[in-house]
C-alpha positions in Angstrom: 47.9 31.1 55.4 46.6 33.1 52.5 46.7 31.1 49.2 47.0 32.1 45.6 45.5 30.0 42.8 47.7 28.7 40.0 45.3 26.3 38.2 48.3 24.5 36.7 48.6 20.9 35.7 50.5 20.1 38.9 49.9 23.0 41.3 46.4 24.1 42.1 47.2 26.7 44.8 50.0 27.8 47.1 50.6 29.8 50.2 53.5 31.1 52.2 54.2 32.1 55.8 57.3 34.3 55.7 57.7 34.3 59.5 58.1 30.6 59.6 59.6 30.0 56.2 56.8 27.6 55.4 55.3 27.1 51.9 52.2 25.0 51.2 51.3 23.6 47.8 48.0 22.0 46.9 48.3 19.6 44.0 45.7 19.6 41.2 45.2 15.9 40.6 45.0 14.6 44.2 44.0 17.6 46.2 46.8 16.7 48.6 48.8 19.5 50.3 52.5 19.4 50.9 54.1 21.7 53.4 57.8 22.7 52.7 59.9 24.0 55.6 62.9 26.4 55.4 61.7 28.1 52.2 63.1 31.6 51.5 61.0 34.5 50.3 63.1 34.5 47.2 61.9 31.0 46.3 58.3 31.9 47.1 58.4 35.0 44.8 60.2 32.9 42.2 57.3 30.5 42.2 54.7 33.2 42.1 56.4 35.0 39.2 57.4 32.0 37.2 56.1 31.7 33.6 55.8 27.9 34.3 55.2 27.3 38.0 55.1 23.5 37.6 58.6 23.6 36.1 59.8 26.0 38.8 58.5 23.6 41.5 60.3 20.6 39.9 63.7 22.5 39.6 63.8 24.7 42.7 61.6 23.1 45.4 60.9 19.4 45.0 63.6 17.4 46.8 65.3 20.5 48.2 63.3 21.1 51.4 61.8 19.1 54.2 58.3 18.1 53.0 55.3 17.0 54.9 52.4 15.6 52.9 48.7 16.0 54.0 46.2 13.9 52.2 42.9 15.3 50.9 41.2 13.2 53.5 42.6 15.3 56.3 45.1 12.8 57.4 48.8 13.3 57.7 51.0 11.3 55.4 54.7 11.1 55.2 57.5 13.5 56.1 60.5 13.6 53.8 63.8 15.2 54.8 67.0 15.9 53.0 
């Protein structure tokens, strides 16, 4: 999955797989990666084009999609579903 760099306070980078509807976000402070399932291209483009990507994440993504967290140590953490 190709990633783009954000360099924000919360989001370091992100990638999107349109065929599977999967978005991955790497978080700045921890280096952890969360994979979100069922994400539309509209949401992906919204994040990419947002003036404030961290705010867009909090209002349009967090808590709205099934999320799987991968720690920066390579292990798999938790899965959260709505």
